[in-house]
BALOBA-1460 file (C-alpha; in Angstrom, 3 decimals):
// residues 207
<rec num="1" residu="x" x="15.932" y="13.170" z="10.597"/>
<rec num="2" residu="x" x="12.918" y="11.550" z="9.238"/>
<rec num="3" residu="x" x="11.547" y="8.803" z="11.106"/>
<rec num="4" residu="x" x="8.233" y="6.548" z="10.251"/>
<rec num="5" residu="x" x="6.206" y="5.323" z="13.602"/>
<rec num="6" residu="x" x="4.999" y="1.664" z="13.415"/>
<rec num="7" residu="x" x="4.481" y="-1.629" z="12.757"/>
<rec num="8" residu="x" x="6.932" y="-3.028" z="10.222"/>
<rec num="9" residu="x" x="4.868" y="-6.237" z="9.346"/>
<rec num="10" residu="x" x="2.316" y="-2.954" z="7.906"/>
<rec num="11" residu="x" x="0.646" y="-3.064" z="4.726"/>
<rec num="12" residu="x" x="0.569" y="0.443" z="4.808"/>
<rec num="13" residu="x" x="3.955" y="1.246" z="7.357"/>
<rec num="14" residu="x" x="5.837" y="-0.803" z="4.660"/>
<rec num="15" residu="x" x="4.057" y="1.301" z="1.292"/>
<rec num="16" residu="x" x="5.698" y="3.961" z="3.021"/>
<rec num="17" residu="x" x="9.514" y="2.516" z="3.599"/>
<rec num="18" residu="x" x="8.703" y="1.164" z="0.043"/>
<rec num="19" residu="x" x="8.870" y="5.432" z="-0.780"/>
<rec num="20" residu="x" x="11.358" y="6.035" z="1.028"/>
<rec num="21" residu="x" x="14.138" y="2.830" z="-0.635"/>
<rec num="22" residu="x" x="12.695" y="4.503" z="-3.920"/>
<rec num="23" residu="x" x="14.047" y="7.963" z="-2.890"/>
<rec num="24" residu="x" x="16.813" y="6.786" z="-1.581"/>
<rec num="25" residu="x" x="15.646" y="8.572" z="2.375"/>
<rec num="26" residu="x" x="17.709" y="7.436" z="5.495"/>
<rec num="27" residu="x" x="13.858" y="6.470" z="7.152"/>
<rec num="28" residu="x" x="14.729" y="6.209" z="10.728"/>
<rec num="29" residu="x" x="11.838" y="2.974" z="11.645"/>
<rec num="30" residu="x" x="10.571" y="3.480" z="14.799"/>
<rec num="31" residu="x" x="7.876" y="0.211" z="15.523"/>
<rec num="32" residu="x" x="5.153" y="0.710" z="17.152"/>
<rec num="33" residu="x" x="1.863" y="-1.208" z="17.460"/>
<rec num="34" residu="x" x="3.214" y="-3.965" z="19.936"/>
<rec num="35" residu="x" x="1.814" y="-4.986" z="23.401"/>
<rec num="36" residu="x" x="5.149" y="-2.807" z="24.546"/>
<rec num="37" residu="x" x="4.257" y="0.070" z="22.285"/>
<rec num="38" residu="x" x="0.290" y="-0.112" z="21.623"/>
<rec num="39" residu="x" x="-1.033" y="2.446" z="19.142"/>
<rec num="40" residu="x" x="-3.506" y="3.352" z="21.578"/>
<rec num="41" residu="x" x="-1.299" y="5.315" z="23.879"/>
<rec num="42" residu="x" x="-1.255" y="8.666" z="24.876"/>
<rec num="43" residu="x" x="1.959" y="9.502" z="23.383"/>
<rec num="44" residu="x" x="1.085" y="8.351" z="20.113"/>
<rec num="45" residu="x" x="-2.015" y="9.539" z="19.861"/>
<rec num="46" residu="x" x="-1.083" y="12.900" z="20.545"/>
<rec num="47" residu="x" x="1.037" y="12.942" z="16.777"/>
<rec num="48" residu="x" x="-2.292" y="11.126" z="15.813"/>
<rec num="49" residu="x" x="-5.707" y="10.824" z="17.551"/>
<rec num="50" residu="x" x="-6.723" y="7.617" z="14.528"/>
<rec num="51" residu="x" x="-3.996" y="5.780" z="16.206"/>
<rec num="52" residu="x" x="-3.464" y="4.010" z="13.461"/>
<rec num="53" residu="x" x="0.055" y="3.928" z="12.068"/>
<rec num="54" residu="x" x="2.083" y="5.603" z="10.456"/>
<rec num="55" residu="x" x="2.895" y="8.020" z="10.968"/>
<rec num="56" residu="x" x="5.807" y="10.534" z="9.753"/>
<rec num="57" residu="x" x="7.542" y="13.167" z="11.708"/>
<rec num="58" residu="x" x="9.496" y="15.455" z="9.874"/>
<rec num="59" residu="x" x="11.462" y="17.341" z="11.636"/>
<rec num="60" residu="x" x="8.661" y="18.845" z="13.918"/>
<rec num="61" residu="x" x="6.547" y="17.698" z="10.899"/>
<rec num="62" residu="x" x="3.975" y="15.701" z="12.420"/>
<rec num="63" residu="x" x="2.021" y="13.645" z="9.112"/>
<rec num="64" residu="x" x="-0.011" y="10.315" z="8.966"/>
<rec num="65" residu="x" x="-1.352" y="8.625" z="6.168"/>
<rec num="66" residu="x" x="-0.245" y="6.505" z="4.035"/>
<rec num="67" residu="x" x="-0.751" y="7.298" z="0.846"/>
<rec num="68" residu="x" x="-0.303" y="11.351" z="2.348"/>
<rec num="69" residu="x" x="3.071" y="10.045" z="3.220"/>
<rec num="70" residu="x" x="3.872" y="9.051" z="0.677"/>
<rec num="71" residu="x" x="3.095" y="12.295" z="-2.037"/>
<rec num="72" residu="x" x="4.606" y="14.101" z="0.691"/>
<rec num="73" residu="x" x="8.012" y="12.123" z="0.793"/>
<rec num="74" residu="x" x="7.897" y="12.610" z="-3.181"/>
<rec num="75" residu="x" x="6.981" y="15.088" z="-3.983"/>
<rec num="76" residu="x" x="10.101" y="16.344" z="-1.356"/>
<rec num="77" residu="x" x="12.266" y="14.884" z="-2.932"/>
<rec num="78" residu="x" x="11.395" y="16.596" z="-5.755"/>
<rec num="79" residu="x" x="10.683" y="12.837" z="-8.059"/>
<rec num="80" residu="x" x="8.551" y="14.161" z="-11.138"/>
<rec num="81" residu="x" x="9.182" y="10.362" z="-12.352"/>
<rec num="82" residu="x" x="6.951" y="9.474" z="-8.782"/>
<rec num="83" residu="x" x="4.163" y="11.695" z="-8.712"/>
<rec num="84" residu="x" x="4.236" y="13.844" z="-11.723"/>
<rec num="85" residu="x" x="4.033" y="17.716" z="-11.914"/>
<rec num="86" residu="x" x="1.511" y="17.719" z="-14.966"/>
<rec num="87" residu="x" x="-2.088" y="17.799" z="-13.840"/>
<rec num="88" residu="x" x="-2.999" y="14.755" z="-15.708"/>
<rec num="89" residu="x" x="-0.649" y="12.883" z="-15.436"/>
<rec num="90" residu="x" x="-0.344" y="13.804" z="-11.624"/>
<rec num="91" residu="x" x="-3.815" y="12.924" z="-12.023"/>
<rec num="92" residu="x" x="-3.933" y="9.788" z="-13.159"/>
<rec num="93" residu="x" x="-1.518" y="8.790" z="-10.646"/>
<rec num="94" residu="x" x="-3.606" y="9.987" z="-7.299"/>
<rec num="95" residu="x" x="-6.611" y="8.126" z="-8.936"/>
<rec num="96" residu="x" x="-5.132" y="4.876" z="-8.531"/>
<rec num="97" residu="x" x="-3.845" y="5.826" z="-6.145"/>
<rec num="98" residu="x" x="-7.297" y="7.115" z="-3.752"/>
<rec num="99" residu="x" x="-8.932" y="3.897" z="-5.534"/>
<rec num="100" residu="x" x="-7.016" y="1.519" z="-4.244"/>
<rec num="101" residu="x" x="-7.190" y="3.264" z="-0.191"/>
<rec num="102" residu="x" x="-11.210" y="3.309" z="-0.700"/>
<rec num="103" residu="x" x="-12.478" y="0.857" z="-3.243"/>
<rec num="104" residu="x" x="-10.285" y="-1.799" z="-3.206"/>
<rec num="105" residu="x" x="-9.504" y="-1.548" z="0.445"/>
<rec num="106" residu="x" x="-13.205" y="-1.959" z="0.891"/>
<rec num="107" residu="x" x="-13.584" y="-4.796" z="-1.198"/>
<rec num="108" residu="x" x="-10.392" y="-7.580" z="0.511"/>
<rec num="109" residu="x" x="-10.768" y="-6.341" z="3.978"/>
<rec num="110" residu="x" x="-13.601" y="-8.839" z="5.086"/>
<rec num="111" residu="x" x="-11.514" y="-12.274" z="3.419"/>
<rec num="112" residu="x" x="-8.342" y="-10.604" z="4.662"/>
<rec num="113" residu="x" x="-9.192" y="-10.518" z="8.238"/>
<rec num="114" residu="x" x="-10.410" y="-14.145" z="7.808"/>
<rec num="115" residu="x" x="-8.758" y="-16.674" z="6.041"/>
<rec num="116" residu="x" x="-5.713" y="-14.505" z="6.515"/>
<rec num="117" residu="x" x="-5.958" y="-12.647" z="10.651"/>
<rec num="118" residu="x" x="-8.324" y="-15.580" z="10.808"/>
<rec num="119" residu="x" x="-11.242" y="-12.874" z="13.131"/>
<rec num="120" residu="x" x="-13.717" y="-14.051" z="15.139"/>
<rec num="121" residu="x" x="-15.647" y="-11.068" z="13.942"/>
<rec num="122" residu="x" x="-15.163" y="-11.947" z="10.499"/>
<rec num="123" residu="x" x="-16.604" y="-16.001" z="10.001"/>
<rec num="124" residu="x" x="-20.049" y="-15.403" z="8.128"/>
<rec num="125" residu="x" x="-19.418" y="-17.600" z="4.974"/>
<rec num="126" residu="x" x="-21.249" y="-15.284" z="2.614"/>
<rec num="127" residu="x" x="-19.982" y="-12.280" z="3.391"/>
<rec num="128" residu="x" x="-16.882" y="-13.687" z="3.101"/>
<rec num="129" residu="x" x="-17.442" y="-14.872" z="-0.903"/>
<rec num="130" residu="x" x="-19.004" y="-11.747" z="-1.277"/>
<rec num="131" residu="x" x="-15.672" y="-9.971" z="-0.132"/>
<rec num="132" residu="x" x="-13.709" y="-12.350" z="-2.601"/>
<rec num="133" residu="x" x="-15.364" y="-11.537" z="-5.130"/>
<rec num="134" residu="x" x="-15.823" y="-8.565" z="-4.906"/>
<rec num="135" residu="x" x="-11.913" y="-8.112" z="-4.766"/>
<rec num="136" residu="x" x="-11.456" y="-10.711" z="-7.817"/>
<rec num="137" residu="x" x="-13.679" y="-8.101" z="-9.309"/>
<rec num="138" residu="x" x="-11.556" y="-5.221" z="-8.154"/>
<rec num="139" residu="x" x="-8.369" y="-7.012" z="-9.634"/>
<rec num="140" residu="x" x="-9.119" y="-7.284" z="-12.724"/>
<rec num="141" residu="x" x="-9.947" y="-4.050" z="-13.604"/>
<rec num="142" residu="x" x="-6.522" y="-3.525" z="-12.190"/>
<rec num="143" residu="x" x="-5.469" y="-5.932" z="-14.785"/>
<rec num="144" residu="x" x="-7.222" y="-4.173" z="-18.053"/>
<rec num="145" residu="x" x="-5.405" y="-0.810" z="-16.549"/>
<rec num="146" residu="x" x="-1.922" y="-2.573" z="-16.669"/>
<rec num="147" residu="x" x="-2.954" y="-4.100" z="-20.171"/>
<rec num="148" residu="x" x="-3.552" y="-1.200" z="-21.816"/>
<rec num="149" residu="x" x="-0.439" y="1.104" z="-20.795"/>
<rec num="150" residu="x" x="1.119" y="-2.654" z="-21.337"/>
<rec num="151" residu="x" x="3.914" y="-1.412" z="-18.680"/>
<rec num="152" residu="x" x="2.822" y="0.634" z="-15.327"/>
<rec num="153" residu="x" x="-0.615" y="1.705" z="-13.370"/>
<rec num="154" residu="x" x="-0.112" y="5.172" z="-14.464"/>
<rec num="155" residu="x" x="1.471" y="5.044" z="-17.745"/>
<rec num="156" residu="x" x="4.855" y="3.690" z="-19.258"/>
<rec num="157" residu="x" x="6.733" y="4.524" z="-16.465"/>
<rec num="158" residu="x" x="6.542" y="3.772" z="-12.719"/>
<rec num="159" residu="x" x="4.600" y="5.821" z="-10.489"/>
<rec num="160" residu="x" x="3.666" y="5.873" z="-6.743"/>
<rec num="161" residu="x" x="0.385" y="3.851" z="-7.933"/>
<rec num="162" residu="x" x="2.676" y="1.236" z="-8.674"/>
<rec num="163" residu="x" x="4.101" y="1.027" z="-5.209"/>
<rec num="164" residu="x" x="0.925" y="1.547" z="-3.005"/>
<rec num="165" residu="x" x="-0.393" y="-1.472" z="-5.191"/>
<rec num="166" residu="x" x="1.866" y="-3.088" z="-6.051"/>
<rec num="167" residu="x" x="1.776" y="-3.994" z="-2.117"/>
<rec num="168" residu="x" x="-2.503" y="-4.456" z="-2.269"/>
<rec num="169" residu="x" x="-1.260" y="-6.980" z="-5.639"/>
<rec num="170" residu="x" x="1.668" y="-9.267" z="-2.826"/>
<rec num="171" residu="x" x="-1.588" y="-9.167" z="-0.460"/>
<rec num="172" residu="x" x="-4.434" y="-10.991" z="-3.087"/>
<rec num="173" residu="x" x="-1.429" y="-13.238" z="-3.965"/>
<rec num="174" residu="x" x="-0.509" y="-14.111" z="-0.461"/>
<rec num="175" residu="x" x="-4.221" y="-15.090" z="1.005"/>
<rec num="176" residu="x" x="-5.415" y="-18.560" z="0.529"/>
<rec num="177" residu="x" x="-8.556" y="-17.893" z="-1.602"/>
<rec num="178" residu="x" x="-9.794" y="-18.715" z="-5.409"/>
<rec num="179" residu="x" x="-8.220" y="-16.074" z="-8.034"/>
<rec num="180" residu="x" x="-9.039" y="-15.386" z="-10.990"/>
<rec num="181" residu="x" x="-5.766" y="-16.014" z="-13.691"/>
<rec num="182" residu="x" x="-5.214" y="-11.585" z="-14.733"/>
<rec num="183" residu="x" x="-2.200" y="-11.959" z="-17.143"/>
<rec num="184" residu="x" x="-1.498" y="-8.669" z="-17.528"/>
<rec num="185" residu="x" x="-1.720" y="-8.211" z="-13.324"/>
<rec num="186" residu="x" x="1.909" y="-11.401" z="-14.024"/>
<rec num="187" residu="x" x="3.614" y="-9.622" z="-15.900"/>
<rec num="188" residu="x" x="3.618" y="-6.388" z="-14.153"/>
<rec num="189" residu="x" x="4.469" y="-8.532" z="-10.513"/>
<rec num="190" residu="x" x="7.342" y="-9.690" z="-12.343"/>
<rec num="191" residu="x" x="8.741" y="-5.811" z="-13.140"/>
<rec num="192" residu="x" x="7.867" y="-4.997" z="-9.850"/>
<rec num="193" residu="x" x="10.632" y="-7.642" z="-8.635"/>
<rec num="194" residu="x" x="13.394" y="-5.884" z="-10.032"/>
<rec num="195" residu="x" x="13.046" y="-3.824" z="-7.363"/>
<rec num="196" residu="x" x="14.574" y="-3.926" z="-4.459"/>
<rec num="197" residu="x" x="13.046" y="-1.887" z="-2.751"/>
<rec num="198" residu="x" x="10.128" y="-3.803" z="-3.750"/>
<rec num="199" residu="x" x="11.718" y="-7.101" z="-2.653"/>
<rec num="200" residu="x" x="12.777" y="-5.369" z="1.327"/>
<rec num="201" residu="x" x="8.907" y="-4.007" z="1.611"/>
<rec num="202" residu="x" x="6.281" y="-5.163" z="-0.654"/>
<rec num="203" residu="x" x="7.588" y="-8.469" z="-1.620"/>
<rec num="204" residu="x" x="9.028" y="-9.908" z="1.018"/>
<rec num="205" residu="x" x="6.817" y="-12.985" z="2.979"/>
<rec num="206" residu="x" x="4.477" y="-10.568" z="4.776"/>
<rec num="207" residu="x" x="0.609" y="-10.634" z="3.293"/>
């Protein structure tokens, strides 16, 4: 049995659930991250000492870090279309996945917590403006890549890079900030909307 632990609204949990949908996997989702089942609970920390979601359980094998879980599931299923076996093609997919997890996430974090989470720790107007500017600048990088491929993030085929960046782009579209018009991103987003897994776990109204 494959089990995913984490809050259903979490963007990182939704990455894994969407990946599972693309793979046709029966993922058992167990809700964690609420007041009733906090990720600070000892039983959760025994699985993931960072206290972050999601966690994947696969017959005694425990794995955390959402992008790593997505890679594991694709490789486990032998889906070279989502995560190529050829070194250069695989590196291209992983490059954009790593960029999402580091560069893009760092850009949007302050603005997102200010505008969506209404965090009292994220009220500095200059920091919010800087985060919005950085977020839009990074999205313009993605737009340039999509304009170059004319299809998907890593080339002419849908891959894991589209899953992690599709969810990140949905968050960008849902956050109430000033955004530039990015035609290639818009066209790609409509292509993602043709995928049932994205409609269920990505473009589902959750920021």
